[in-house]
TORKEKE-167169 format. One record per residue (C-alpha): y, z, x; residue in one letter. Coordinates in Angstrom, 1 decimal. Layout:
<nodes>
+--------+--------+--------+---------+
!     yy !     zz !     xx ! residuo !
+--------+--------+--------+---------+
!      Y !      Z !      X !       A !
...
+--------+--------+--------+---------+
</nodes>
This chain:
<nodes>
+--------+--------+--------+---------+
!     yy !     zz !     xx ! residuo !
+--------+--------+--------+---------+
!    6.1 !   17.9 !  -76.0 !       M !
!   10.0 !   18.6 !  -76.0 !       G !
!   10.5 !   15.5 !  -74.0 !       R !
!    8.4 !   13.2 !  -76.0 !       R !
!   10.1 !   14.2 !  -79.0 !       H !
!   13.4 !   13.4 !  -77.2 !       W !
!   12.3 !   10.3 !  -76.2 !       V !
!   11.5 !    8.9 !  -79.7 !       R !
!   14.5 !   10.5 !  -81.2 !       T !
!   16.5 !    8.6 !  -78.7 !       T !
!   14.3 !    5.3 !  -79.5 !       K !
!   15.0 !    5.8 !  -83.3 !       C !
!   18.9 !    6.3 !  -82.7 !       Q !
!   19.0 !    3.0 !  -80.8 !       L !
!   16.8 !    1.3 !  -83.4 !       I !
!   19.3 !    2.3 !  -86.3 !       V !
!   22.1 !    1.1 !  -84.1 !       T !
!   20.5 !   -2.3 !  -84.1 !       S !
!   20.2 !   -2.4 !  -87.6 !       L !
!   23.7 !   -1.6 !  -88.6 !       F !
!   24.6 !   -4.2 !  -85.9 !       V !
!   22.5 !   -6.8 !  -87.9 !       M !
!   23.9 !   -5.6 !  -91.3 !       L !
!   27.3 !   -6.2 !  -89.7 !       L !
!   26.3 !   -9.7 !  -88.4 !       G !
!   25.0 !  -10.2 !  -92.1 !       L !
!   28.7 !   -9.3 !  -93.4 !       A !
!   30.3 !  -11.4 !  -91.3 !       V !
!   28.3 !  -14.3 !  -92.1 !       S !
!   28.3 !  -13.8 !  -96.1 !       I !
!   32.6 !  -13.6 !  -95.3 !       L !
!   32.7 !  -16.5 !  -93.3 !       T !
!   30.5 !  -18.7 !  -96.0 !       I !
!   32.9 !  -17.3 !  -98.6 !       I !
!   35.9 !  -18.6 !  -96.7 !       T !
!   34.4 !  -22.1 !  -96.0 !       R !
!   33.0 !  -22.6 !  -99.2 !       Y !
!   34.6 !  -20.8 ! -101.7 !       G !
!   36.5 !  -22.7 ! -104.5 !       A !
!   39.9 !  -21.3 ! -103.9 !       H !
!   39.9 !  -22.2 ! -100.3 !       F !
!   38.0 !  -25.6 ! -100.5 !       S !
!   40.5 !  -26.7 ! -102.9 !       V !
!   43.3 !  -26.2 ! -100.6 !       I !
!   41.2 !  -27.6 !  -97.5 !       S !
!   40.1 !  -30.5 !  -99.5 !       G !
!   43.7 !  -32.0 ! -100.2 !       V !
!   43.5 !  -35.7 !  -98.8 !       S !
!   46.4 !  -35.2 !  -96.4 !       S !
!   46.6 !  -35.9 !  -92.7 !       E !
!   49.2 !  -33.1 !  -92.6 !       A !
!   47.1 !  -30.3 !  -94.5 !       N !
!   48.2 !  -27.3 !  -92.2 !       P !
!   45.7 !  -25.3 !  -93.8 !       Y !
!   42.6 !  -27.3 !  -92.7 !       R !
!   43.0 !  -26.3 !  -89.4 !       I !
!   42.5 !  -22.6 !  -89.9 !       F !
!   39.8 !  -23.2 !  -92.5 !       H !
!   37.8 !  -24.9 !  -89.8 !       N !
!   38.6 !  -22.4 !  -86.8 !       V !
!   37.8 !  -19.4 !  -89.3 !       A !
!   34.2 !  -21.0 !  -90.0 !       F !
!   33.1 !  -21.7 !  -86.3 !       Y !
!   34.6 !  -18.6 !  -85.6 !       S !
!   32.7 !  -16.5 !  -87.8 !       G !
!   29.6 !  -18.6 !  -87.1 !       I !
!   29.8 !  -17.7 !  -83.6 !       C !
!   30.5 !  -14.1 !  -83.9 !       L !
!   27.4 !  -13.8 !  -86.3 !       T !
!   25.2 !  -15.6 !  -84.0 !       M !
!   26.1 !  -13.1 !  -81.1 !       I !
!   25.9 !  -10.0 !  -83.3 !       L !
!   22.3 !  -11.2 !  -84.3 !       V !
!   21.4 !  -12.0 !  -80.8 !       L !
!   22.8 !   -8.4 !  -79.7 !       A !
!   20.8 !   -6.6 !  -82.2 !       A !
!   17.9 !   -8.5 !  -81.5 !       L !
!   18.2 !   -7.7 !  -77.7 !       L !
!   18.9 !   -4.1 !  -78.3 !       S !
!   15.8 !   -3.6 !  -80.5 !       T !
!   13.5 !   -5.5 !  -78.3 !       V !
!   15.0 !   -3.6 !  -75.2 !       A !
!   14.4 !   -0.1 !  -77.3 !       T !
!   10.5 !   -0.9 !  -78.1 !       V !
!    9.8 !   -2.1 !  -74.4 !       R !
!   12.3 !    0.3 !  -72.8 !       E !
!   13.9 !   -2.4 !  -71.0 !       S !
!   16.8 !   -1.6 !  -69.3 !       V !
!   17.7 !   -5.2 !  -68.4 !       C !
!   17.4 !   -6.3 !  -71.9 !       L !
!   19.4 !   -3.4 !  -73.2 !       M !
!   22.0 !   -4.3 !  -70.6 !       A !
!   22.4 !   -7.7 !  -72.0 !       M !
!   22.5 !   -6.6 !  -75.3 !       G !
!   25.7 !   -4.4 !  -74.4 !       F !
!   27.0 !   -7.6 !  -72.8 !       F !
!   26.7 !   -9.4 !  -75.8 !       C !
!   28.6 !   -6.3 !  -77.5 !       F !
!   31.5 !   -6.3 !  -74.9 !       A !
!   32.0 !  -10.1 !  -75.6 !       I !
!   32.3 !   -9.5 !  -79.6 !       V !
!   34.5 !   -6.5 !  -78.7 !       F !
!   36.9 !   -8.5 !  -76.6 !       C !
!   36.9 !  -11.5 !  -79.2 !       A !
!   37.8 !   -9.1 !  -82.1 !       L !
!   40.4 !   -7.6 !  -80.2 !       I !
!   42.1 !  -11.0 !  -79.8 !       Q !
!   41.6 !  -11.9 !  -83.1 !       A !
!   43.1 !   -8.3 !  -84.4 !       A !
!   46.0 !   -9.0 !  -82.3 !       F !
!   46.4 !  -12.4 !  -83.9 !       W !
!   46.1 !  -11.3 !  -87.5 !       R !
!   49.1 !   -8.5 !  -87.0 !       Y !
!   51.2 !  -10.8 !  -85.1 !       T !
!   50.8 !  -14.0 !  -87.1 !       N !
!   49.7 !  -12.5 !  -90.7 !       N !
!   51.6 !  -15.1 !  -92.6 !       R !
!   50.7 !  -18.1 !  -90.7 !       E !
!   47.5 !  -18.9 !  -92.9 !       V !
!   49.6 !  -17.8 !  -96.3 !       E !
!   52.5 !  -20.6 !  -95.3 !       D !
!   49.6 !  -23.0 !  -94.7 !       A !
!   48.6 !  -22.8 !  -98.0 !       M !
!   51.5 !  -22.7 !  -99.8 !       M !
!   52.6 !  -25.7 !  -97.9 !       D !
!   49.6 !  -27.6 !  -98.9 !       V !
!   50.6 !  -26.7 ! -102.7 !       Y !
!   54.2 !  -27.6 ! -102.2 !       D !
!   53.4 !  -31.0 ! -101.0 !       S !
!   51.0 !  -31.8 ! -103.5 !       V !
!   53.4 !  -30.5 ! -106.3 !       Y !
!   56.3 !  -32.5 ! -104.9 !       E !
!   54.4 !  -35.7 ! -104.4 !       E !
!   53.3 !  -35.6 ! -108.2 !       V !
!   56.9 !  -35.0 ! -109.3 !       R !
!   58.2 !  -38.0 ! -107.2 !       R !
!   55.8 !  -40.8 ! -107.9 !       N !
!   53.5 !  -39.3 ! -110.6 !       L !
!   50.5 !  -40.2 ! -108.2 !       S !
!   47.3 !  -40.3 ! -110.6 !       S !
!   45.2 !  -39.0 ! -107.6 !       F !
!   48.0 !  -36.2 ! -106.5 !       R !
!   47.9 !  -35.4 ! -110.2 !       R !
!   44.1 !  -34.8 ! -110.1 !       Q !
!   44.4 !  -32.7 ! -107.2 !       E !
!   47.2 !  -30.4 ! -108.8 !       L !
!   45.1 !  -30.1 ! -112.0 !       A !
!   42.4 !  -28.8 ! -109.7 !       T !
!   44.4 !  -26.3 ! -108.1 !       I !
!   45.9 !  -24.8 ! -111.0 !       H !
!   42.4 !  -24.7 ! -112.5 !       E !
!   41.0 !  -22.9 ! -109.7 !       T !
!   43.7 !  -20.5 ! -109.4 !       F !
!   44.5 !  -20.1 ! -112.9 !       L !
!   48.0 !  -20.7 ! -112.5 !       C !
!   50.7 !  -22.9 ! -113.5 !       C !
!   53.4 !  -24.8 ! -111.3 !       G !
!   56.0 !  -23.0 ! -109.7 !       K !
!   58.4 !  -20.7 ! -111.2 !       Q !
!   61.6 !  -21.8 ! -112.5 !       S !
!   64.9 !  -20.2 ! -112.1 !       P !
!   65.5 !  -21.3 ! -115.9 !       F !
!   61.8 !  -20.2 ! -117.4 !       G !
!   61.3 !  -23.8 ! -118.4 !       E !
!   58.3 !  -25.9 ! -117.4 !       T !
!   58.5 !  -29.5 ! -117.0 !       G !
!   55.9 !  -32.6 ! -117.9 !       G !
!   54.0 !  -32.0 ! -114.7 !       I !
!   53.0 !  -28.2 ! -115.8 !       E !
!   52.4 !  -29.2 ! -119.4 !       E !
!   49.8 !  -31.9 ! -118.0 !       E !
!   48.2 !  -30.2 ! -114.8 !       T !
!   48.0 !  -26.4 ! -116.4 !       C !
!   44.4 !  -25.1 ! -117.3 !       P !
!   43.6 !  -26.3 ! -120.8 !       S !
!   43.8 !  -22.3 ! -121.9 !       E !
!   46.9 !  -21.2 ! -123.5 !       P !
!   49.7 !  -20.7 ! -121.0 !       M !
!   49.7 !  -17.1 ! -121.5 !       G !
!   46.5 !  -16.8 ! -119.7 !       T !
!   47.9 !  -18.7 ! -116.5 !       A !
!   50.3 !  -17.4 ! -114.3 !       R !
!   53.7 !  -19.1 ! -114.2 !       A !
!   53.8 !  -19.1 ! -110.1 !       D !
!   51.0 !  -20.7 ! -108.1 !       C !
!   52.9 !  -19.8 ! -105.0 !       L !
!   52.7 !  -16.0 ! -106.0 !       Q !
!   49.1 !  -16.2 ! -107.2 !       E !
!   47.9 !  -17.8 ! -103.8 !       I !
!   49.6 !  -15.2 ! -101.9 !       Q !
!   48.1 !  -12.6 ! -103.9 !       D !
!   44.7 !  -14.1 ! -103.7 !       F !
!   45.0 !  -14.4 ! -100.0 !       L !
!   46.1 !  -10.8 !  -99.6 !       K !
!   43.1 !   -9.6 ! -101.3 !       K !
!   41.1 !  -11.6 !  -98.9 !       H !
!   42.9 !  -10.6 !  -95.7 !       M !
!   42.3 !   -7.0 !  -96.7 !       D !
!   38.5 !   -7.4 !  -97.1 !       F !
!   38.6 !   -9.2 !  -93.5 !       V !
!   40.7 !   -6.4 !  -92.0 !       S !
!   38.3 !   -3.5 !  -93.0 !       V !
!   35.6 !   -5.7 !  -91.6 !       L !
!   37.4 !   -6.2 !  -88.5 !       L !
!   38.2 !   -2.5 !  -88.0 !       I !
!   34.7 !   -1.2 !  -88.7 !       I !
!   33.2 !   -3.9 !  -86.5 !       T !
!   35.9 !   -3.2 !  -83.3 !       I !
!   35.5 !    0.6 !  -83.8 !       C !
!   31.7 !    0.2 !  -83.6 !       F !
!   31.8 !   -2.3 !  -80.9 !       M !
!   34.0 !    0.2 !  -79.0 !       G !
!   31.4 !    3.0 !  -79.3 !       R !
!   28.5 !    0.6 !  -77.9 !       E !
!   30.7 !   -0.7 !  -75.2 !       V !
!   30.9 !    2.7 !  -73.8 !       N !
!   26.9 !    2.6 !  -72.9 !       G !
!   25.8 !    5.5 !  -74.9 !       D !
!   22.8 !    3.5 !  -75.8 !       G !
!   22.1 !    2.5 !  -72.3 !       L !
!   22.8 !    6.0 !  -70.9 !       E !
!   20.0 !    7.2 !  -73.5 !       L !
!   17.3 !    4.4 !  -72.6 !       L !
!   18.0 !    5.3 !  -68.8 !       L !
!   17.1 !    8.7 !  -69.5 !       E !
!   14.3 !    8.1 !  -71.7 !       S !
!   12.6 !    5.3 !  -69.2 !       N !
!    9.6 !    6.7 !  -67.5 !       P !
!   10.6 !    4.8 !  -64.3 !       I !
!   13.7 !    6.3 !  -64.3 !       S !
!   12.4 !    9.7 !  -65.0 !       Q !
!   10.1 !    9.3 !  -62.0 !       R !
!   13.0 !    8.4 !  -59.6 !       T !
!   14.8 !   10.9 !  -60.4 !       R !
!   11.9 !   13.5 !  -59.9 !       Q !
!   11.5 !   11.8 !  -56.6 !       D !
!   15.5 !   12.1 !  -55.9 !       E !
!   15.0 !   16.0 !  -56.6 !       Q !
!   12.1 !   16.5 !  -54.4 !       A !
!   13.7 !   14.8 !  -51.7 !       Q !
!   16.9 !   17.0 !  -51.9 !       D !
!   14.8 !   20.0 !  -52.2 !       G !
!   13.1 !   19.1 !  -48.9 !       E !
!   16.3 !   18.4 !  -47.1 !       R !
!   17.3 !   21.6 !  -48.3 !       K !
!   14.3 !   23.5 !  -47.0 !       E !
!   14.5 !   21.6 !  -43.6 !       Q !
!   18.4 !   22.8 !  -43.3 !       Q !
!   17.1 !   26.1 !  -44.0 !       R !
+--------+--------+--------+---------+
</nodes>
């Protein structure tokens, strides 16, 4: 009776773990969709320039997030099926997926903390490029793009050391009173991206810690302990050891 209760507890623990991994996959997918289709990111990525430096980061983040979501969901499904069927093979495949995710996230975290300003600089470079083109040749198309950026970020041009706004700001700033829009779009872009990357960092740390725990193989060891075949094998080994000891005596 005690053994059966212990096996049932082990299975419940593994199913809860799989559910949490599924939730992590859902959280990653939501963050990926926000990064891909969020207005603040799309308006910068959508700037029609062949030298748009942010577009590369935008696409890499999307496809990386999709791949990570698929692996997490696959690992959760494999772990759930393995727990129900008590399949060590499926559980090993699930933990292999955990190991892949863990290694990928370690690389992502290393890049995040060694190149944390590259994405920010790319977004601000795009804004600078659009602003300067409008200032130089008054292109109506670039003017529309600049107005869209101002409306999305609720900002108004770049901060002037003289505290003045030119014709560009007056024509492309949001229709609300100037007091409701920030005077420096570069600072607004920086603040927005910092908040977003804080969410990314929190999710990254949680996922790395959880994947690190799973890679240790605790769940696989528990399943091996609860597997009837493994139990019979251990019992046979113990019986053989006992017979050898008796023969030695």
